[in-house]
C-alpha positions in Angstrom: 0.1 -0.2 0.3 3.3 2.5 0.6 3.9 2.3 -2.5 0.5 2.9 -3.9 0.1 6.0 -2.0 3.3 7.3 -3.0 2.2 7.4 -6.4 -1.2 9.6 -5.6 1.5 11.5 -3.1 3.8 12.3 -6.3 0.5 13.6 -7.8 -0.4 15.7 -5.3 3.4 17.6 -5.3 2.9 17.8 -8.8 -0.3 20.0 -8.3 0.6 21.9 -5.8 3.7 22.9 -7.5 2.4 23.5 -10.8 -0.3 25.4 -9.3 2.4 27.6 -7.5 4.4 28.0 -11.6 0.8 29.3 -12.7 0.2 31.2 -9.7 4.2 32.9 -10.7 3.3 33.4 -14.2 0.4 34.9 -13.5 2.6 37.7 -11.5 5.5 37.6 -14.1 7.9 35.9 -11.2 10.0 33.8 -14.1 12.8 33.9 -12.1 11.2 31.1 -9.9 9.7 28.7 -12.2 13.2 27.1 -13.4 13.5 25.5 -9.7 9.7 24.3 -9.8 10.1 22.7 -13.2 13.1 20.8 -12.0 11.2 19.8 -8.6 8.8 18.8 -11.3 11.2 16.9 -13.4 12.4 15.0 -10.0 8.9 14.1 -9.3 8.0 13.0 -12.6 11.1 10.3 -12.7 10.0 9.0 -9.7 6.9 8.0 -10.7 8.1 6.2 -13.7 10.3 4.2 -11.2 7.3 3.4 -9.4 4.2 3.4 -11.7 4.8 0.4 -12.9 5.3 -1.9 -10.5 2.1 -0.5 -8.8 -1.9 -0.7 -9.3 -4.0 1.8 -7.4 -7.0 1.3 -6.1 -10.4 2.9 -7.5 -10.3 5.3 -5.1 -7.3 6.0 -5.5 -7.0 6.4 -9.2 -9.9 8.7 -9.4 -7.9 10.5 -7.0 -5.0 10.6 -9.2 -7.0 11.2 -12.5 -8.7 14.9 -10.7 -5.1 15.7 -10.1 -3.9 15.1 -13.8 -6.5 17.3 -15.3 -5.7 20.0 -12.9 -2.0 19.8 -13.7 -2.2 20.0 -17.2 -4.8 22.4 -16.8 -2.2 24.7 -14.9 0.9 23.5 -17.4 -1.6 24.9 -20.4 -1.8 28.0 -18.4 2.4 28.4 -17.6 2.7 27.4 -21.2 0.2 29.8 -22.2 1.9 32.8 -20.2 5.0 32.1 -20.5 5.4 31.0 -24.3 5.2 35.3 -25.5 7.8 36.1 -22.8 9.9 33.4 -24.4 8.8 34.8 -28.0 10.3 38.8 -27.1 13.2 36.6 -25.8 14.5 35.0 -28.5 13.7 38.4 -30.6 16.1 40.5 -28.4 18.5 38.1 -28.9 18.7 38.0 -32.8 18.1 41.7 -32.5 21.7 42.2 -29.9 23.5 39.1 -32.7 22.7 41.0 -35.2 23.9 44.4 -33.4 27.1 42.5 -32.6 27.6 41.4 -36.2 27.6 45.1 -37.9 29.8 46.8 -34.9 32.1 44.3 -35.8 32.0 44.6 -39.6 32.0 48.3 -39.1 34.7 47.9 -36.9 32.9 50.0 -34.2 33.7 48.7 -30.4 31.4 47.1 -28.1 
């Protein structure tokens, strides 16, 4: 039973972390997201280890499925909020690279 409850516990951890990530993304606290993403990756790796070895009871399966729905919704929200920020960052980096190339071509100091 301990391994089965560990599966649900992992989903509870993921749901809590992704909920926090969504709240931080709404608040535009981008610098806090990578550490939380790392936490999620660690929990997912643990789920991969324990998931195939144990079956959940019906109530636990229902709980895990509800948690997965919340996790997916929060992940979708984070992606929706982060994507424009990443696109702006990539555009800024491209401009800076182009400016650096022009400066180098014309011998301008950096």
